[in-house]
N, CA, C and O atoms as CSV, one atom per row, in Angstrom:
chain,resi,resn,atom,element,x,y,z
A,1,MET,N,N,0.836,-1.186,0.000
A,1,MET,CA,C,0.000,0.000,0.000
A,1,MET,C,C,0.883,1.253,0.000
A,1,MET,O,O,1.869,1.330,0.733
A,2,HIS,N,N,0.522,2.207,-0.813
A,2,HIS,CA,C,1.290,3.443,-0.918
A,2,HIS,C,C,0.804,4.468,0.093
A,2,HIS,O,O,-0.391,4.577,0.365
A,3,THR,N,N,1.738,5.207,0.636
A,3,THR,CA,C,1.357,6.305,1.525
A,3,THR,C,C,0.978,7.509,0.679
A,3,THR,O,O,1.280,7.554,-0.513
A,4,ALA,N,N,0.322,8.477,1.287
A,4,ALA,CA,C,-0.048,9.713,0.575
A,4,ALA,C,C,1.205,10.427,0.093
A,4,ALA,O,O,1.218,10.980,-1.006
A,5,GLU,N,N,2.261,10.422,0.904
A,5,GLU,CA,C,3.509,11.075,0.510
A,5,GLU,C,C,4.109,10.383,-0.701
A,5,GLU,O,O,4.589,11.046,-1.620
A,6,HIS,N,N,4.088,9.046,-0.712
A,6,HIS,CA,C,4.641,8.294,-1.832
A,6,HIS,C,C,3.848,8.576,-3.109
A,6,HIS,O,O,4.426,8.792,-4.174
A,7,THR,N,N,2.544,8.572,-2.993
A,7,THR,CA,C,1.697,8.868,-4.145
A,7,THR,C,C,1.986,10.263,-4.665
A,7,THR,O,O,2.077,10.473,-5.874
A,8,THR,N,N,2.129,11.216,-3.758
A,8,THR,CA,C,2.436,12.579,-4.175
A,8,THR,C,C,3.784,12.627,-4.884
A,8,THR,O,O,3.919,13.298,-5.907
A,9,ALA,N,N,4.786,11.923,-4.353
A,9,ALA,CA,C,6.102,11.901,-4.980
A,9,ALA,C,C,6.024,11.316,-6.393
A,9,ALA,O,O,6.670,11.812,-7.316
A,10,ILE,N,N,5.238,10.274,-6.547
A,10,ILE,CA,C,5.063,9.666,-7.870
A,10,ILE,C,C,4.370,10.648,-8.806
A,10,ILE,O,O,4.782,10.812,-9.955
A,11,GLU,N,N,3.322,11.297,-8.319
A,11,GLU,CA,C,2.598,12.273,-9.148
A,11,GLU,C,C,3.487,13.459,-9.521
A,11,GLU,O,O,3.421,13.964,-10.641
A,12,ILE,N,N,4.306,13.892,-8.590
A,12,ILE,CA,C,5.239,14.989,-8.885
A,12,ILE,C,C,6.193,14.564,-9.985
A,12,ILE,O,O,6.424,15.321,-10.928
A,13,GLN,N,N,6.750,13.370,-9.882
A,13,GLN,CA,C,7.684,12.902,-10.905
A,13,GLN,C,C,6.987,12.755,-12.256
A,13,GLN,O,O,7.566,13.087,-13.290
A,14,ARG,N,N,5.762,12.266,-12.255
A,14,ARG,CA,C,5.009,12.146,-13.516
A,14,ARG,C,C,4.788,13.525,-14.138
A,14,ARG,O,O,4.883,13.688,-15.355
A,15,CYS,N,N,4.499,14.495,-13.310
A,15,CYS,CA,C,4.271,15.855,-13.805
A,15,CYS,C,C,5.573,16.442,-14.349
A,15,CYS,O,O,5.579,17.065,-15.411
A,16,ILE,N,N,6.666,16.246,-13.628
A,16,ILE,CA,C,7.976,16.711,-14.118
A,16,ILE,C,C,8.269,16.072,-15.471
A,16,ILE,O,O,8.676,16.757,-16.410
A,17,ASP,N,N,8.066,14.774,-15.569
A,17,ASP,CA,C,8.307,14.058,-16.831
A,17,ASP,C,C,7.428,14.599,-17.950
A,17,ASP,O,O,7.895,14.776,-19.076
A,18,ALA,N,N,6.160,14.862,-17.649
A,18,ALA,CA,C,5.249,15.403,-18.666
A,18,ALA,C,C,5.693,16.795,-19.107
A,18,ALA,O,O,5.628,17.123,-20.292
A,19,CYS,N,N,6.144,17.612,-18.158
A,19,CYS,CA,C,6.636,18.952,-18.494
A,19,CYS,C,C,7.884,18.876,-19.363
A,19,CYS,O,O,7.996,19.597,-20.355
A,20,LEU,N,N,8.823,18.007,-18.995
A,20,LEU,CA,C,10.063,17.900,-19.769
A,20,LEU,C,C,9.807,17.323,-21.155
A,20,LEU,O,O,10.438,17.729,-22.130
A,21,ASN,N,N,8.880,16.374,-21.237
A,21,ASN,CA,C,8.517,15.841,-22.551
A,21,ASN,C,C,7.878,16.926,-23.405
A,21,ASN,O,O,8.204,17.068,-24.583
A,22,CYS,N,N,6.972,17.687,-22.813
A,22,CYS,CA,C,6.310,18.773,-23.533
A,22,CYS,C,C,7.332,19.802,-24.001
A,22,CYS,O,O,7.278,20.274,-25.136
A,23,TYR,N,N,8.255,20.140,-23.122
A,23,TYR,CA,C,9.339,21.068,-23.470
A,23,TYR,C,C,10.089,20.574,-24.714
A,23,TYR,O,O,10.275,21.324,-25.672
A,24,GLU,N,N,10.516,19.303,-24.690
A,24,GLU,CA,C,11.284,18.742,-25.801
A,24,GLU,C,C,10.469,18.710,-27.093
A,24,GLU,O,O,10.978,19.057,-28.159
A,25,VAL,N,N,9.214,18.297,-26.999
A,25,VAL,CA,C,8.366,18.233,-28.193
A,25,VAL,C,C,8.117,19.643,-28.749
A,25,VAL,O,O,8.129,19.844,-29.964
A,26,CYS,N,N,7.894,20.603,-27.870
A,26,CYS,CA,C,7.669,21.979,-28.328
A,26,CYS,C,C,8.911,22.569,-28.988
A,26,CYS,O,O,8.797,23.315,-29.960
A,27,VAL,N,N,10.094,22.244,-28.473
A,27,VAL,CA,C,11.337,22.707,-29.109
A,27,VAL,C,C,11.437,22.125,-30.519
A,27,VAL,O,O,11.714,22.851,-31.474
A,28,ARG,N,N,11.213,20.814,-30.649
A,28,ARG,CA,C,11.263,20.173,-31.975
A,28,ARG,C,C,10.182,20.741,-32.892
A,28,ARG,O,O,10.413,20.939,-34.085
A,29,THR,N,N,9.012,20.999,-32.335
A,29,THR,CA,C,7.911,21.526,-33.139
A,29,THR,C,C,8.199,22.949,-33.590
A,29,THR,O,O,7.823,23.330,-34.699
A,30,THR,N,N,8.854,23.734,-32.760
A,30,THR,CA,C,9.248,25.090,-33.159
A,30,THR,C,C,10.187,25.021,-34.353
A,30,THR,O,O,10.019,25.766,-35.319
A,31,GLU,N,N,11.166,24.142,-34.298
A,31,GLU,CA,C,12.089,23.954,-35.427
A,31,GLU,C,C,11.311,23.520,-36.672
A,31,GLU,O,O,11.556,24.020,-37.770
A,32,HIS,N,N,10.390,22.603,-36.495
A,32,HIS,CA,C,9.551,22.119,-37.598
A,32,HIS,C,C,8.717,23.262,-38.181
A,32,HIS,O,O,8.580,23.381,-39.398
A,33,TRP,N,N,8.166,24.095,-37.305
A,33,TRP,CA,C,7.323,25.211,-37.734
A,33,TRP,C,C,8.118,26.183,-38.597
A,33,TRP,O,O,7.597,26.710,-39.580
A,34,PHE,N,N,9.381,26.423,-38.236
A,34,PHE,CA,C,10.239,27.291,-39.050
A,34,PHE,C,C,10.479,26.670,-40.422
A,34,PHE,O,O,10.453,27.376,-41.430
A,35,LYS,N,N,10.713,25.363,-40.476
A,35,LYS,CA,C,10.910,24.681,-41.763
A,35,LYS,C,C,9.637,24.735,-42.597
A,35,LYS,O,O,9.685,24.923,-43.812
A,36,LEU,N,N,8.495,24.568,-41.930
A,36,LEU,CA,C,7.201,24.559,-42.608
A,36,LEU,C,C,6.849,25.934,-43.163
A,36,LEU,O,O,6.357,26.045,-44.286
A,37,ARG,N,N,7.096,26.967,-42.388
A,37,ARG,CA,C,6.653,28.322,-42.733
A,37,ARG,C,C,7.742,29.242,-43.277
A,37,ARG,O,O,7.432,30.310,-43.805
A,38,GLY,N,N,8.991,28.854,-43.162
A,38,GLY,CA,C,10.066,29.689,-43.691
A,38,GLY,C,C,10.473,30.807,-42.748
A,38,GLY,O,O,10.052,30.859,-41.592
A,39,LYS,N,N,11.292,31.689,-43.265
A,39,LYS,CA,C,11.876,32.733,-42.411
A,39,LYS,C,C,10.867,33.774,-41.957
A,39,LYS,O,O,11.170,34.560,-41.060
A,40,HIS,N,N,9.694,33.806,-42.539
A,40,HIS,CA,C,8.675,34.784,-42.153
A,40,HIS,C,C,7.677,34.216,-41.147
A,40,HIS,O,O,6.571,34.732,-40.984
A,41,VAL,N,N,8.095,33.140,-40.476
A,41,VAL,CA,C,7.210,32.494,-39.514
A,41,VAL,C,C,6.870,33.456,-38.371
A,41,VAL,O,O,7.662,34.322,-38.001
A,42,GLY,N,N,5.715,33.278,-37.852
A,42,GLY,CA,C,5.277,34.100,-36.728
A,42,GLY,C,C,3.909,33.646,-36.303
A,42,GLY,O,O,3.508,32.510,-36.554
A,43,GLY,N,N,3.203,34.529,-35.665
A,43,GLY,CA,C,1.822,34.269,-35.338
A,43,GLY,C,C,1.616,33.564,-34.024
A,43,GLY,O,O,2.531,33.374,-33.223
A,44,SER,N,N,0.359,33.182,-33.841
A,44,SER,CA,C,-0.076,32.646,-32.550
A,44,SER,C,C,0.555,31.292,-32.224
A,44,SER,O,O,0.808,31.004,-31.054
A,45,GLN,N,N,0.815,30.458,-33.229
A,45,GLN,CA,C,1.428,29.160,-32.943
A,45,GLN,C,C,2.839,29.344,-32.396
A,45,GLN,O,O,3.214,28.695,-31.420
A,46,LEU,N,N,3.616,30.215,-33.011
A,46,LEU,CA,C,4.989,30.415,-32.552
A,46,LEU,C,C,5.028,31.003,-31.146
A,46,LEU,O,O,5.847,30.593,-30.324
A,47,ARG,N,N,4.158,31.949,-30.871
A,47,ARG,CA,C,4.088,32.523,-29.523
A,47,ARG,C,C,3.697,31.449,-28.503
A,47,ARG,O,O,4.291,31.364,-27.428
A,48,ALA,N,N,2.708,30.642,-28.839
A,48,ALA,CA,C,2.264,29.582,-27.929
A,48,ALA,C,C,3.382,28.569,-27.679
A,48,ALA,O,O,3.605,28.156,-26.541
A,49,LEU,N,N,4.076,28.174,-28.730
A,49,LEU,CA,C,5.187,27.231,-28.581
A,49,LEU,C,C,6.298,27.823,-27.714
A,49,LEU,O,O,6.828,27.142,-26.836
A,50,SER,N,N,6.646,29.069,-27.953
A,50,SER,CA,C,7.710,29.725,-27.175
A,50,SER,C,C,7.327,29.836,-25.705
A,50,SER,O,O,8.145,29.573,-24.823
A,51,ASP,N,N,6.092,30.222,-25.447
A,51,ASP,CA,C,5.616,30.322,-24.063
A,51,ASP,C,C,5.641,28.951,-23.388
A,51,ASP,O,O,6.040,28.827,-22.230
A,52,CYS,N,N,5.218,27.937,-24.115
A,52,CYS,CA,C,5.134,26.592,-23.545
A,52,CYS,C,C,6.533,26.055,-23.232
A,52,CYS,O,O,6.745,25.451,-22.181
A,53,VAL,N,N,7.481,26.273,-24.138
A,53,VAL,CA,C,8.862,25.853,-23.890
A,53,VAL,C,C,9.370,26.478,-22.593
A,53,VAL,O,O,9.937,25.789,-21.746
A,54,ALA,N,N,9.165,27.778,-22.444
A,54,ALA,CA,C,9.682,28.497,-21.279
A,54,ALA,C,C,9.025,28.026,-19.983
A,54,ALA,O,O,9.719,27.772,-18.999
A,55,ILE,N,N,7.702,27.906,-19.971
A,55,ILE,CA,C,7.018,27.559,-18.715
A,55,ILE,C,C,7.247,26.100,-18.340
A,55,ILE,O,O,7.360,25.787,-17.155
A,56,CYS,N,N,7.318,25.218,-19.301
A,56,CYS,CA,C,7.546,23.798,-18.968
A,56,CYS,C,C,8.911,23.610,-18.312
A,56,CYS,O,O,9.038,22.875,-17.333
A,57,GLN,N,N,9.918,24.267,-18.847
A,57,GLN,CA,C,11.251,24.170,-18.260
A,57,GLN,C,C,11.260,24.792,-16.859
A,57,GLN,O,O,11.826,24.225,-15.924
A,58,THR,N,N,10.638,25.942,-16.726
A,58,THR,CA,C,10.575,26.624,-15.436
A,58,THR,C,C,9.816,25.787,-14.416
A,58,THR,O,O,10.275,25.608,-13.288
A,59,ASN,N,N,8.662,25.279,-14.809
A,59,ASN,CA,C,7.835,24.512,-13.879
A,59,ASN,C,C,8.541,23.243,-13.413
A,59,ASN,O,O,8.472,22.894,-12.235
A,60,ALA,N,N,9.215,22.557,-14.320
A,60,ALA,CA,C,9.950,21.349,-13.929
A,60,ALA,C,C,10.990,21.696,-12.864
A,60,ALA,O,O,11.178,20.938,-11.912
A,61,GLY,N,N,11.655,22.820,-13.016
A,61,GLY,CA,C,12.633,23.253,-12.020
A,61,GLY,C,C,12.007,23.553,-10.677
A,61,GLY,O,O,12.539,23.158,-9.639
A,62,PHE,N,N,10.874,24.253,-10.684
A,62,PHE,CA,C,10.172,24.550,-9.435
A,62,PHE,C,C,9.781,23.256,-8.723
A,62,PHE,O,O,9.916,23.140,-7.505
A,63,MET,N,N,9.302,22.298,-9.490
A,63,MET,CA,C,8.863,21.034,-8.895
A,63,MET,C,C,10.046,20.222,-8.379
A,63,MET,O,O,9.962,19.623,-7.307
A,64,ARG,N,N,11.135,20.194,-9.122
A,64,ARG,CA,C,12.324,19.461,-8.679
A,64,ARG,C,C,12.848,20.009,-7.357
A,64,ARG,O,O,13.317,19.258,-6.502
A,65,ARG,N,N,12.763,21.310,-7.203
A,65,ARG,CA,C,13.248,21.943,-5.974
A,65,ARG,C,C,12.236,21.859,-4.836
A,65,ARG,O,O,12.562,22.190,-3.696
A,66,GLY,N,N,11.030,21.426,-5.124
A,66,GLY,CA,C,9.996,21.398,-4.094
A,66,GLY,C,C,9.606,22.799,-3.663
A,66,GLY,O,O,9.312,23.044,-2.493
A,67,SER,N,N,9.608,23.713,-4.617
A,67,SER,CA,C,9.314,25.116,-4.323
A,67,SER,C,C,7.933,25.292,-3.705
A,67,SER,O,O,6.985,24.585,-4.049
A,68,GLN,N,N,7.841,26.236,-2.800
A,68,GLN,CA,C,6.549,26.569,-2.203
A,68,GLN,C,C,5.589,27.154,-3.230
A,68,GLN,O,O,4.388,27.245,-2.975
A,69,PHE,N,N,6.106,27.550,-4.383
A,69,PHE,CA,C,5.281,28.154,-5.431
A,69,PHE,C,C,4.850,27.166,-6.503
A,69,PHE,O,O,4.227,27.566,-7.486
A,70,GLN,N,N,5.168,25.883,-6.338
A,70,GLN,CA,C,4.926,24.928,-7.416
A,70,GLN,C,C,3.450,24.769,-7.764
A,70,GLN,O,O,3.134,24.502,-8.923
A,71,ALA,N,N,2.550,24.919,-6.825
A,71,ALA,CA,C,1.128,24.816,-7.169
A,71,ALA,C,C,0.750,25.934,-8.144
A,71,ALA,O,O,-0.013,25.710,-9.083
A,72,ARG,N,N,1.278,27.119,-7.922
A,72,ARG,CA,C,0.976,28.249,-8.806
A,72,ARG,C,C,1.656,28.088,-10.161
A,72,ARG,O,O,1.056,28.385,-11.193
A,73,THR,N,N,2.914,27.617,-10.166
A,73,THR,CA,C,3.574,27.429,-11.462
A,73,THR,C,C,2.910,26.301,-12.238
A,73,THR,O,O,2.833,26.355,-13.465
A,74,CYS,N,N,2.430,25.277,-11.533
A,74,CYS,CA,C,1.692,24.196,-12.207
A,74,CYS,C,C,0.414,24.732,-12.841
A,74,CYS,O,O,0.072,24.358,-13.963
A,75,ALA,N,N,-0.289,25.603,-12.131
A,75,ALA,CA,C,-1.531,26.163,-12.671
A,75,ALA,C,C,-1.252,26.989,-13.928
A,75,ALA,O,O,-1.983,26.888,-14.913
A,76,VAL,N,N,-0.202,27.798,-13.894
A,76,VAL,CA,C,0.162,28.617,-15.060
A,76,VAL,C,C,0.639,27.717,-16.199
A,76,VAL,O,O,0.294,27.944,-17.358
A,77,CYS,N,N,1.425,26.705,-15.871
A,77,CYS,CA,C,1.912,25.772,-16.894
A,77,CYS,C,C,0.739,25.061,-17.565
A,77,CYS,O,O,0.740,24.877,-18.782
A,78,ALA,N,N,-0.248,24.666,-16.787
A,78,ALA,CA,C,-1.434,24.015,-17.352
A,78,ALA,C,C,-2.153,24.959,-18.311
A,78,ALA,O,O,-2.547,24.552,-19.404
A,79,GLU,N,N,-2.322,26.206,-17.909
A,79,GLU,CA,C,-3.024,27.184,-18.746
A,79,GLU,C,C,-2.281,27.423,-20.067
A,79,GLU,O,O,-2.892,27.442,-21.136
A,80,ILE,N,N,-0.974,27.602,-19.985
A,80,ILE,CA,C,-0.181,27.860,-21.192
A,80,ILE,C,C,-0.122,26.611,-22.069
A,80,ILE,O,O,-0.177,26.711,-23.294
A,81,SER,N,N,-0.011,25.446,-21.452
A,81,SER,CA,C,0.009,24.192,-22.230
A,81,SER,C,C,-1.311,23.977,-22.952
A,81,SER,O,O,-1.316,23.508,-24.089
A,82,ARG,N,N,-2.422,24.308,-22.323
A,82,ARG,CA,C,-3.737,24.198,-22.983
A,82,ARG,C,C,-3.807,25.126,-24.196
A,82,ARG,O,O,-4.333,24.747,-25.243
A,83,GLU,N,N,-3.280,26.331,-24.053
A,83,GLU,CA,C,-3.282,27.266,-25.180
A,83,GLU,C,C,-2.420,26.734,-26.321
A,83,GLU,O,O,-2.811,26.810,-27.486
A,84,CYS,N,N,-1.257,26.200,-25.991
A,84,CYS,CA,C,-0.381,25.635,-27.019
A,84,CYS,C,C,-1.049,24.424,-27.671
A,84,CYS,O,O,-0.951,24.236,-28.884
A,85,GLU,N,N,-1.723,23.611,-26.874
A,85,GLU,CA,C,-2.469,22.471,-27.422
A,85,GLU,C,C,-3.482,22.955,-28.458
A,85,GLU,O,O,-3.566,22.403,-29.555
A,86,ARG,N,N,-4.249,23.985,-28.109
A,86,ARG,CA,C,-5.258,24.523,-29.046
A,86,ARG,C,C,-4.616,25.052,-30.329
A,86,ARG,O,O,-5.100,24.785,-31.429
A,87,GLU,N,N,-3.532,25.798,-30.180
A,87,GLU,CA,C,-2.873,26.383,-31.351
A,87,GLU,C,C,-2.290,25.312,-32.264
A,87,GLU,O,O,-2.434,25.384,-33.485
A,88,CYS,N,N,-1.636,24.323,-31.675
A,88,CYS,CA,C,-1.035,23.266,-32.487
A,88,CYS,C,C,-2.102,22.391,-33.143
A,88,CYS,O,O,-1.938,21.962,-34.286
A,89,ALA,N,N,-3.184,22.127,-32.430
A,89,ALA,CA,C,-4.253,21.278,-32.954
A,89,ALA,C,C,-4.931,21.903,-34.178
A,89,ALA,O,O,-5.526,21.191,-34.987
A,90,ARG,N,N,-4.844,23.218,-34.312
A,90,ARG,CA,C,-5.471,23.901,-35.454
A,90,ARG,C,C,-4.743,23.647,-36.775
A,90,ARG,O,O,-5.299,23.887,-37.846
A,91,VAL,N,N,-3.503,23.161,-36.700
A,91,VAL,CA,C,-2.691,22.959,-37.902
A,91,VAL,C,C,-2.736,21.491,-38.296
A,91,VAL,O,O,-2.428,20.613,-37.491
A,92,ASP,N,N,-3.121,21.232,-39.534
A,92,ASP,CA,C,-3.227,19.870,-40.046
A,92,ASP,C,C,-1.838,19.385,-40.462
A,92,ASP,O,O,-1.468,19.418,-41.636
A,93,ASP,N,N,-1.094,18.939,-39.469
A,93,ASP,CA,C,0.279,18.498,-39.681
A,93,ASP,C,C,0.604,17.489,-38.579
A,93,ASP,O,O,0.229,17.691,-37.424
A,94,GLU,N,N,1.293,16.414,-38.925
A,94,GLU,CA,C,1.552,15.337,-37.976
A,94,GLU,C,C,2.360,15.805,-36.763
A,94,GLU,O,O,2.023,15.459,-35.631
A,95,GLN,N,N,3.410,16.579,-36.982
A,95,GLN,CA,C,4.229,17.064,-35.865
A,95,GLN,C,C,3.433,18.012,-34.968
A,95,GLN,O,O,3.558,17.968,-33.744
A,96,MET,N,N,2.624,18.858,-35.577
A,96,MET,CA,C,1.813,19.782,-34.780
A,96,MET,C,C,0.796,19.013,-33.934
A,96,MET,O,O,0.512,19.403,-32.801
A,97,GLN,N,N,0.251,17.929,-34.475
A,97,GLN,CA,C,-0.696,17.114,-33.722
A,97,GLN,C,C,0.003,16.378,-32.577
A,97,GLN,O,O,-0.563,16.235,-31.492
A,98,ARG,N,N,1.241,15.907,-32.819
A,98,ARG,CA,C,2.024,15.276,-31.740
A,98,ARG,C,C,2.277,16.285,-30.622
A,98,ARG,O,O,2.219,15.948,-29.439
A,99,CYS,N,N,2.553,17.507,-31.010
A,99,CYS,CA,C,2.799,18.552,-30.021
A,99,CYS,C,C,1.529,18.842,-29.217
A,99,CYS,O,O,1.583,18.998,-27.998
A,100,ALA,N,N,0.411,18.911,-29.893
A,100,ALA,CA,C,-0.857,19.145,-29.196
A,100,ALA,C,C,-1.097,18.057,-28.153
A,100,ALA,O,O,-1.566,18.346,-27.052
A,101,GLU,N,N,-0.781,16.821,-28.489
A,101,GLU,CA,C,-0.961,15.706,-27.557
A,101,GLU,C,C,-0.012,15.825,-26.360
A,101,GLU,O,O,-0.422,15.589,-25.224
A,102,ALA,N,N,1.237,16.185,-26.602
A,102,ALA,CA,C,2.200,16.361,-25.498
A,102,ALA,C,C,1.750,17.499,-24.588
A,102,ALA,O,O,1.878,17.409,-23.367
A,103,CYS,N,N,1.232,18.552,-25.173
A,103,CYS,CA,C,0.735,19.685,-24.390
A,103,CYS,C,C,-0.481,19.274,-23.551
A,103,CYS,O,O,-0.619,19.698,-22.403
A,104,ARG,N,N,-1.347,18.459,-24.121
A,104,ARG,CA,C,-2.525,17.983,-23.387
A,104,ARG,C,C,-2.102,17.156,-22.176
A,104,ARG,O,O,-2.621,17.345,-21.076
A,105,ARG,N,N,-1.159,16.239,-22.384
A,105,ARG,CA,C,-0.678,15.403,-21.273
A,105,ARG,C,C,-0.034,16.256,-20.174
A,105,ARG,O,O,-0.224,16.003,-18.984
A,106,CYS,N,N,0.720,17.257,-20.589
A,106,CYS,CA,C,1.360,18.157,-19.628
A,106,CYS,C,C,0.301,18.946,-18.852
A,106,CYS,O,O,0.368,19.041,-17.626
A,107,ALA,N,N,-0.658,19.503,-19.558
A,107,ALA,CA,C,-1.712,20.283,-18.903
A,107,ALA,C,C,-2.502,19.418,-17.925
A,107,ALA,O,O,-2.816,19.856,-16.818
A,108,ASP,N,N,-2.824,18.190,-18.333
A,108,ASP,CA,C,-3.548,17.278,-17.441
A,108,ASP,C,C,-2.754,17.026,-16.151
A,108,ASP,O,O,-3.301,17.101,-15.051
A,109,ALA,N,N,-1.463,16.727,-16.303
A,109,ALA,CA,C,-0.623,16.454,-15.133
A,109,ALA,C,C,-0.493,17.694,-14.243
A,109,ALA,O,O,-0.561,17.595,-13.018
A,110,CYS,N,N,-0.309,18.837,-14.856
A,110,CYS,CA,C,-0.145,20.076,-14.086
A,110,CYS,C,C,-1.447,20.466,-13.361
A,110,CYS,O,O,-1.412,20.957,-12.233
A,111,GLU,N,N,-2.574,20.246,-14.012
A,111,GLU,CA,C,-3.844,20.521,-13.351
A,111,GLU,C,C,-4.035,19.636,-12.126
A,111,GLU,O,O,-4.516,20.099,-11.092
A,112,ARG,N,N,-3.658,18.362,-12.240
A,112,ARG,CA,C,-3.726,17.462,-11.094
A,112,ARG,C,C,-2.816,17.956,-9.967
A,112,ARG,O,O,-3.208,17.948,-8.800
A,113,MET,N,N,-1.622,18.378,-10.313
A,113,MET,CA,C,-0.673,18.836,-9.289
A,113,MET,C,C,-1.126,20.149,-8.666
A,113,MET,O,O,-0.962,20.346,-7.462
A,114,ALA,N,N,-1.676,21.026,-9.441
A,114,ALA,CA,C,-2.153,22.300,-8.900
A,114,ALA,C,C,-3.279,22.039,-7.904
A,114,ALA,O,O,-3.399,22.741,-6.900
A,115,GLY,N,N,-4.099,21.034,-8.182
A,115,GLY,CA,C,-5.171,20.671,-7.261
A,115,GLY,C,C,-4.650,19.994,-6.012
A,115,GLY,O,O,-5.149,20.241,-4.914
A,116,VAL,N,N,-3.647,19.138,-6.172
A,116,VAL,CA,C,-3.066,18.397,-5.047
A,116,VAL,C,C,-2.314,19.354,-4.122
A,116,VAL,O,O,-2.408,19.254,-2.899
A,117,ALA,N,N,-1.573,20.273,-4.719
A,117,ALA,CA,C,-0.690,21.135,-3.927
A,117,ALA,C,C,-1.398,22.362,-3.400
A,117,ALA,O,O,-0.874,23.057,-2.530
A,118,ALA,N,N,-2.591,22.637,-3.919
A,118,ALA,CA,C,-3.288,23.878,-3.525
A,118,ALA,C,C,-3.794,23.820,-2.108
A,118,ALA,O,O,-4.399,24.779,-1.629
């Protein structure tokens, strides 16, 4: 039987993993987006990807350190990941759809952690 602390530790690690995976997928997707759109790339997808890369990396760090602010960073990470999921899902492209899925998994994990830690 798992203790509440053990379950929380497992959930924290799952959330960190989801954030780091989302970070990596968003970085690859940003590179893909530049190849797809050329040097004049911009718009809402690029902003969403850039925001998601930054917050996922930041949130993973907050969680690794056991920061007192991790519930708040998880909530913000979930919100930004949901936005990136929506933006990527709008593009009919395999890599963009993979990114939307990674963002969804990250947002789901972060929402759970924000609720647990709140």
